[in-house]
MARSEPA-738348 format. One line per 4 residues: number of its first residue (from 1); for each residue z negated, y, x of C-alpha. Coordinates in steps of 0.001 Angstrom, whole numbers, plus 500000, padded with zeros to 6 digits. Layout:
NUM> Z:Y:X | ...
END
This chain:
1> 708452:879639:664009 | 708302:878974:667643 | 709523:875607:668893 | 706850:872992:669621
5> 706293:871936:673217 | 707734:868477:673502 | 707006:866506:676712 | 710075:864795:678044
9> 710004:861889:680593 | 712864:862398:682975 | 714075:859441:685013 | 713787:860178:688679
13> 710970:862650:688118 | 707592:862532:689884 | 704819:860193:688736 | 701492:859556:690504
17> 701480:856211:692453 | 699719:853244:690942 | 696715:851822:692818 | 697957:849195:695340
21> 697256:845555:694582 | 695124:843901:697227 | 697170:841574:699389 | 696070:837999:699942
25> 694538:837546:703390 | 697092:836811:706073 | 696319:833379:707568 | 696106:832906:711319
29> 698456:830228:712620 | 696557:827516:714516 | 697513:824260:716276 | 696725:820677:715349
33> 693869:820609:717878 | 692265:824011:717195 | 688546:823401:716647 | 685964:825172:714541
37> 684289:826589:717641 | 687597:828204:718702 | 687458:830675:715794 | 684252:832674:715706
41> 684246:834207:712232 | 682026:833532:709245 | 685072:833174:706993 | 688707:833020:708003
45> 692037:831897:706565 | 694177:829778:708860 | 697566:828081:708602 | 697787:824466:709769
49> 701138:823164:711049 | 702772:820068:709590 | 703358:816734:711278 | 700119:816507:713267
53> 699490:812908:714515 | 696559:811705:712402 | 695287:809349:715111 | 694839:812283:717502
57> 692552:814291:715211 | 688944:814526:716435 | 686750:814857:713339 | 682953:814545:713211
61> 681180:814504:709836 | 682134:814679:706164 | 682430:817854:704025 | 680329:819588:706677
65> 681938:819081:710080 | 680625:819661:713603 | 682341:822717:715079 | 683862:820551:717833
69> 686061:818990:715108 | 689737:819826:714610 | 690051:822296:711712 | 693332:820796:710469
73> 691940:817274:710887 | 688888:818201:708791 | 691156:819794:706147 | 693268:816628:705853
77> 690107:814474:705874 | 688628:816449:702978 | 691919:816505:701048 | 692337:820289:701215
81> 695849:819847:702668 | 698182:816938:703359 | 699679:816184:706755 | 702542:818545:705896
85> 700137:821404:706707 | 699295:824537:704759 | 696707:827316:704366 | 693011:826516:704834
89> 689914:828681:704432 | 687203:827977:707013 | 683515:828811:706494 | 681075:828762:709452
93> 677762:826952:708889 | 674615:826284:710959 | 674354:823174:713147 | 672985:819861:711894
97> 671034:816924:713280 | 673433:814252:711996 | 677121:814125:711062 | 678204:811068:709113
101> 681256:808867:709597 | 683597:808552:706584 | 687135:807152:706234 | 689178:809481:704004
105> 692854:810387:703582 | 693973:808357:706577 | 691379:809807:708978 | 688247:808016:710200
109> 685693:810687:711038 | 683044:809912:713649 | 679280:810179:713773 | 677541:812746:715936
113> 673786:812921:716361 | 673499:816681:716802 | 675662:819791:717146 | 674802:823481:717305
117> 677311:824751:714725 | 679273:823443:711742 | 681996:824461:709330 | 683467:823430:706014
121> 686942:823952:704561 | 688489:824812:701200 | 692006:825452:699978 | 693350:828678:701481
125> 695681:831222:699886 | 699057:832013:701347 | 699437:835666:702312 | 702419:837730:701181
129> 703369:838227:704790 | 704029:835661:707497 | 701088:834262:709406 | 700125:836562:712199
133> 700460:836006:715897 | 700641:832891:718013 | 698768:829765:717125 | 695100:829997:718000
137> 694106:827167:720312 | 691217:828597:722307 | 688520:831120:721493 | 688938:834755:722589
141> 691711:834632:725187 | 691562:837257:727943 | 693159:840547:726938 | 696760:840937:728064
145> 697271:837258:728858 | 699510:834960:726893 | 697816:832220:724977 | 698406:828901:726656
149> 699770:826094:724570 | 697088:823524:723840 | 697828:820543:726098 | 698069:817034:724763
153> 695070:814817:725458 | 694960:814384:729209 | 695326:810912:730644 | 692651:811612:733251
157> 692149:810084:736694 | 693837:806666:736414 | 692319:805635:739750 | 688810:805963:738344
161> 688624:803614:735380 | 685055:803198:734186 | 683027:803419:730972 | 679974:805434:732028
165> 676667:806199:730293 | 674584:808962:731832 | 670942:808144:731092 | 669102:811421:731648
169> 665364:812038:731869 | 664159:814043:728875 | 660404:813501:729337 | 657596:816015:729824
173> 657507:814744:733401 | 660722:816633:734204 | 660066:819708:732055 | 662495:822104:730407
177> 663629:823937:733563 | 664454:820842:735630 | 665954:819233:732516 | 668512:822064:732400
181> 669230:821667:736131 | 669731:817929:735513 | 672227:818658:732733 | 674048:821052:735036
185> 674350:818343:737708 | 675572:815749:735195 | 678163:818247:733975 | 679482:818723:737519
189> 679739:814950:737993 | 681547:814567:734658 | 683992:817322:735596 | 684861:815781:738977
193> 685314:812278:737530 | 688595:813262:735851 | 687779:812259:732271 | 690810:811330:730146
197> 692339:808769:727815 | 693402:806502:730696 | 690684:807577:733127 | 686899:807413:732925
201> 685143:807773:729566 | 681544:809016:729443 | 678643:809181:727026 | 675066:810435:727221
205> 671666:808901:726439 | 668358:810752:726704 | 665244:808852:727776 | 661961:810158:726403
209> 659311:808714:724109 | 662147:807081:722162 | 665706:806798:723538 | 668457:808732:721824
213> 672213:808274:722224 | 673489:811859:722282 | 677199:810948:722218 | 679298:807812:722718
217> 682245:806952:724968 | 684720:807397:722110 | 683523:810856:721060 | 685249:812931:723749
221> 688234:812324:726012 | 688387:815673:727800 | 686059:817159:730411 | 685877:820441:728468
225> 684465:818756:725362 | 682062:816630:727415 | 680719:819700:729225 | 680170:821478:725909
229> 678407:818412:724476 | 676108:818119:727509 | 675234:821800:727224 | 674217:821316:723579
233> 671739:818481:724294 | 668173:819563:723546 | 665028:818654:725485 | 662973:815983:723670
237> 659797:815532:725742 | 657363:812595:725634 | 656861:809855:728221 | 659691:808868:730566
241> 660236:805422:729050 | 663252:804741:731258 | 663049:800960:730893 | 663073:801198:727111
245> 666039:803581:727243 | 667962:801394:729725 | 667548:798317:727546 | 668607:800316:724468
249> 671697:801571:726332 | 672740:798078:727456 | 672381:796665:723946 | 673524:799552:721699
253> 675744:801872:723742 | 678236:799463:725311 | 679882:798062:722169 | 683539:797961:721127
257> 682705:800126:718079 | 681303:802774:720430 | 684504:802849:722479 | 684005:800255:725242
261> 687338:799130:726689 | 688157:795582:727801 | 688604:795020:731516 | 686950:798344:732409
265> 683675:798351:734411 | 680586:799296:732400 | 678276:801663:734274 | 674966:803327:733461
269> 673747:806084:735770 | 669977:806370:735373 | 668342:809641:736462 | 664655:809296:737308
273> 662576:812316:738238 | 659530:810830:739971 | 658960:807363:738497 | 659328:805527:735164
277> 656324:805163:732895 | 657307:801661:731686 | 658768:798403:733022 | 662275:798996:734345
281> 662791:795621:736065 | 663105:793688:732786 | 665535:796315:731462 | 667652:795927:734593
285> 667852:792171:734002 | 668974:792742:730400 | 671631:795210:731573 | 672984:792694:734106
289> 673181:790043:731377 | 675398:792456:729421 | 677621:792984:732478 | 676447:796566:733015
293> 676357:798087:736508 | 673063:799971:736827 | 672950:802937:739227 | 669617:804647:739894
297> 669703:808315:740911 | 666154:809045:742025 | 665001:812631:742422 | 661785:813830:744084
301> 660200:810531:745136 | 656452:810288:744504 | 654322:811710:747316 | 651715:809388:748955
305> 648837:810529:746727 | 650966:809806:743631 | 651911:806254:744623 | 648843:804843:742898
309> 650268:806020:739566 | 653556:804140:740057 | 653550:800712:738381 | 656026:799245:740882
313> 657028:801139:744033 | 660101:798860:744418 | 661406:799697:740917 | 664758:800990:742207
317> 665725:797747:743987 | 664613:795681:741001 | 666527:797694:738407 | 669888:798342:740058
321> 672898:796055:739670 | 672429:794724:743223 | 669924:795764:745880 | 672607:796289:748532
325> 672196:800053:748816 | 675412:800817:746950 | 673791:801191:743535 | 670913:803511:744538
329> 671244:807217:745252 | 668550:809724:746158 | 668363:813501:745931 | 665312:815399:747224
333> 665169:817788:744224 | 667290:819396:741491 | 668101:822502:743539 | 671289:822760:745594
337> 672696:819508:744222 | 676390:820456:744431 | 676830:818595:747738 | 675647:815366:746091
341> 678298:815408:743344 | 681318:814123:745275 | 679572:811156:747004 | 678192:809988:743648
345> 681609:810310:741977 | 683184:808260:744787 | 680698:805475:744105 | 681300:805546:740353
349> 685073:805309:740922 | 684863:802278:743266 | 685572:799676:740599 | 686037:796930:743226
353> 682309:797136:743976 | 681120:797069:740359 | 679796:793541:740815 | 677778:793280:737626
357> 680757:793867:735341 | 682902:791318:737188 | 683310:788083:735259 | 685711:785171:735476
361> 687599:786771:732575 | 688370:790099:734260 | 688280:789430:738015 | 690726:786605:738733
365> 694384:786201:739728 | 695890:783084:738107 | 699362:781867:739021 | 701002:779051:737053
369> 703414:776705:738858 | 705484:775114:736086 | 707641:772002:736528 | 711145:772655:735163
373> 712664:769333:736273 | 715136:767314:734180 | 712557:764679:733201 | 710537:767254:731264
377> 713117:768141:728599 | 713335:771346:726603 | 710862:770472:723825 | 708201:769268:726274
381> 708825:772339:728425 | 707864:774445:725375 | 704581:772499:725167 | 703940:773306:728830
385> 704522:777003:728132 | 702109:776817:725188 | 699518:775279:727538 | 700035:778168:729993
389> 699797:780769:727188 | 696567:779321:725817 | 694918:779625:729220 | 696313:783108:729951
393> 695271:784644:726625 | 691599:783878:727309 | 691461:786399:730160 | 691119:790199:730089
397> 694467:791187:731570 | 694746:794797:732780 | 695740:796773:735848 | 692191:796458:737203
401> 691269:793225:735411 | 692656:789698:735430 | 696260:789246:736561 | 698716:786488:735675
405> 701888:785264:737408 | 704277:782338:736802 | 706754:780392:738941 | 709103:777680:737654
409> 710299:775041:740086 | 712770:772186:740465 | 714348:771755:743900 | 714498:775541:743799
413> 711872:778085:742782 | 712110:781030:740423 | 709419:783708:740083 | 709289:784314:736340
417> 706914:787271:736836 | 704455:788370:739531 | 700885:789660:739358 | 701971:793300:739352
421> 704754:793075:736755 | 702698:793171:733529 | 699292:794726:732867 | 698708:793820:729216
425> 698000:790497:727561 | 700680:791117:724925 | 703409:791592:727551 | 702322:788570:729594
429> 702305:786256:726571 | 705700:787568:725425 | 707252:786879:728841 | 705761:783359:728977
433> 707265:782552:725566 | 710722:783643:726792 | 710821:781627:730038 | 714112:779667:730184
437> 714075:775986:731136 | 715804:775386:734493 | 716283:771559:734716 | 716759:769830:738085
441> 714781:767811:740669 | 711105:768004:741703 | 710002:769586:745006 | 706372:770517:744353
445> 705409:771026:748016 | 708104:773644:748587 | 707098:775319:745338 | 703457:775603:746468
449> 704525:777172:749780 | 706878:779556:747947 | 704098:780644:745551 | 701513:781180:748300
453> 703968:783292:750283 | 705738:785288:747556 | 703209:785510:744718 | 699786:785519:746414
457> 700979:787231:749598 | 701384:790717:748054 | 697853:790593:746561 | 696140:789352:749725
461> 693784:792370:749701 | 692923:792046:746001 | 689173:791770:745199 | 690010:789185:742506
465> 689504:785462:743174 | 692794:783525:743391 | 693657:780442:741338 | 696813:778289:741141
469> 697371:775994:738147 | 700123:773397:738778 | 701654:771602:735787 | 704021:768715:736618
473> 705338:765558:734973 | 706562:763514:737945 | 706466:762557:741596 | 707408:765194:744146
477> 710323:764448:746473 | 708542:766271:749301 | 705078:766359:750843 | 702416:768168:748800
481> 699393:767680:751080 | 700364:770157:753795 | 701333:773038:751471 | 698229:772439:749307
485> 695952:772465:752377 | 697547:775759:753485 | 696873:777215:750037 | 693226:776106:750197
489> 692913:777710:753654 | 694303:780960:752173 | 691397:781022:749684 | 693404:779762:746675
493> 691674:777308:744338 | 694134:774758:742917 | 693932:772959:739574 | 696544:770214:739248
497> 697566:769017:735779 | 699774:765932:735556 | 701682:764538:732585 | 703495:761225:731991
501> 704782:759992:735392 | 702857:762353:737646 | 701114:760179:740294 | 697339:760530:740494
505> 697469:760546:744306 | 699674:763677:744279 | 697379:765384:741786 | 694303:764698:743943
509> 696086:765730:747144 | 696936:769099:745617 | 693612:769787:743844 | 690702:771668:745372
513> 687355:769948:745970 | 685618:768374:744190 | 688827:766564:743203 | 687451:765073:739980
517> 686854:768516:738455 | 690151:770065:739653 | 692673:767317:738814 | 693649:766367:735223
521> 696050:763856:733737 | 697447:763069:730287 | 700016:760482:729214 | 701625:762701:726581
525> 702628:766367:726631 | 700655:766846:723409 | 697581:765901:725455 | 697819:769194:727363
529> 696019:771108:724605 | 692525:769582:725179 | 692835:770305:728930 | 693044:774085:728282
533> 689282:774460:727862 | 688612:772236:730915 | 690733:774488:733151 | 689140:777699:731771
537> 685623:776323:732302 | 686606:775230:735800 | 687919:778706:736688 | 684711:780344:735436
541> 682527:777817:737250 | 684356:778350:740546 | 684252:782132:740094 | 680484:782154:739544
545> 679907:779928:742567 | 681983:782299:744703 | 679746:785223:743641 | 676502:783584:744730
END
């Protein structure tokens, strides 16, 4: 009987290969600021880094995010990943009319009225291999060139601090073609301004049948994002209700929630092609009441046969901040407008001339001359410092706003800090609290001369109005009339505040006219507190009178 054929499996022998298991998709490494529009795929797996600063994420929407949003920011916002990073799957979606604002997972997303593309995110799967390539920060880099590292948010042009609304004409009067040319011009202006966190901030409003805020000051802090947002704005049509749109902008656009900064001039640049179809004078008055500087950029003035259709031929002078020629700007048409960009930008960056946003709270220099003589005593000296702090904290202190300085005097004088030393209210108040009591005699006249020369001298060219508040508790051992008169001649308004033994004659000799509203007296140091509001009101009254 022949032997049966018995199959034997030999180790090391040949066996057909098993079908390969599909690998998980390899995620693309991205940066904290990579946006949805930087990756142009319908579905893609990305890898977010850890440790991204949450406050720097730009996120618009909830669940569905505008493509200008940070991918990693949206992923943290939705809870797909934590701030330690991780894989994320991104799905491209069509654009939407509205993106809602929701606070989630430590990120406050922002509203956006319209964007051309969207995305959503889900939990991604880690690939079996390392994430490929360099972090993606911009879309489709040129072949052969290294990807640039995404820069931090730019500070912008610090010499051009302004909060600017561009109010563009979106009516049937301008038409689609000229509307696009208008957007192109606005984009060039925005680019030259030097937009950044510490420079100018801009937003956009479209005037048509009904005004629409396209984006706010807080939405974008880079020129690149602003240019993209302007490009995405669609033509609305309807009547050119510029007055209605200007009033809406003054009341709804310039709010702290929308990103308005304290001490920064508020500006609206109104583009009018032809003439407005409603009352613009009343809107200009409303804007001025809100401290908004109205610029009118008029294009293609009405020809003689069209003048009968214009409600008010003097509408420009009646709507602008001031009819001094500075706030009006004319271009003959929308073609060849490049040469008009720089002159307009120079106007928008001249914050000294933004008269309508200048108030007593942001356009004054106030120096305090504080008596540190022996008769005051340490505890009463603290009450004097509290009096100074309560006045100072009322004002909008910034590098282009109100400025505060302090000098302490006995027989000698000591500059505690000058106008240029501190540019924030917090720093000024902290320094006032820490002023050390000198103790000594009382030479108020010398102290006035010292302050005029050493404190006000360096800011002689400042556009701010100058004030000196003197706080003293006794008679001066020297003459105060001559130094005070010299201060008045130098354009410095003096408020004199006397306590206890301060003679009324000295207080009146030092105070500006009318004496009764610039000189104050209290028997007790605790009586300084009610005088705070009197001094503040006096400063604002004098400021307004100087602006007439």
